[in-house]
N, C-alpha and C positions, 0 to 999 in steps of 0.2 A: 504494500500500500504506500509505504514511504517512497519507494522508487518511482511509483506512478506520479505522486505529487511533485517529486524532484524533476521528472521528465516534463510534466506540464509547465512547471515554473520556468525551466530552461527554454521550452518552446515559446512561452509567452514573452520572455526577455528577448529572444531572437527576433520574434515578430515585431516587437516594439523598436528594436534597434534598426531593423530593416526599413521601417517607415519613418524613422526619425522621432519616434515617441509621439507621433501625432501632431507635433507642432508644425512641421513643414507642410503637412497635408492641409491643416486648417488654415495656415497662412496663405498657401497657394489658392485655396478656395476663396479666401477673403480677397486676395488680389484679383482673382477672376471676377468676383462680384463688383469690386470697385471699378474695374476696367469696363464692365458692361454698363455701369451707371454713367461713367464718363462718356462713353460713346453715344449714349442717348442724349446726355446733356449737351454735348458738343456738336450734336447733329445740326446741320445747316438749317437756316430759317426756311419755312415752307415757301414755295414759289407762289407768287400772287396769282389769283384767278384772273385770266384775261377777260376783258370787257366783252369780247365777242362770244363767249361761252354762256349761252342762255338755256337754262333747263326748267324754266317756269318756277314753280314753288319748291322744286327739289334742288338740293345742292349738287354741284358736279362732283364726280369721283376723280381720283388721281390714278391714271392707268400706267402701270409699269409695263412698257411694251416688250421688254426683254423676258420677263417672267410670265406674262399673260394674266396677271392678277390686277385687280383695282382695289384701291384703299379708300374707304369712306371717311367723311369728316370725323375727327376724333381718334382715328388710327394714328399711331406715332409716325408712320411713313407717308401720311397724307401730304402730298406736295413736296416730298423730300427725296425720292429715289432719283438716281442719275438719269435713267432713260425713261422719262415719263411725260405725261401730258394730261390736262384736264379734259373731261368728257362727260356728257350726260350719262347717267346710269343705264338708261335704255339703249343708248348707242353702244356703250361698252359691252352690254350683254349680247346685242345683235352681232357684234364683231367677234364674239367668242371669248371675251375676257370674263373671269369669274372673281368673286369677292375673295379677298385675302383672309387668312386665319388670324388677322390682327385683333386689336382691342375691341373693335366694334362688330366682330363677326356674329356674335349672338344677339345683337341689338337691332336687327333689321326689321 
């Protein structure tokens, strides 16, 4: 019984030593979270909606022409992707674009 405890203790110490005692893993996760927050905070300002885009009472969507998705108002990527343009939602759907899985995906 005592040799089993000793073996488990040694295995636990080896595992902790291999991962740095958990400190490097948690600091790496913390750095990743901070990096994600910085990228969203430092994201460029949204492109202004051109005056010639008229969708009636509905707000235009931002279409990312490279990915084939559109972002609705309130989505973090609305007006912010590199290869994009504003379009009426009905026109975007007719051209085969689909709503992104972003912040507003469940609020349609």
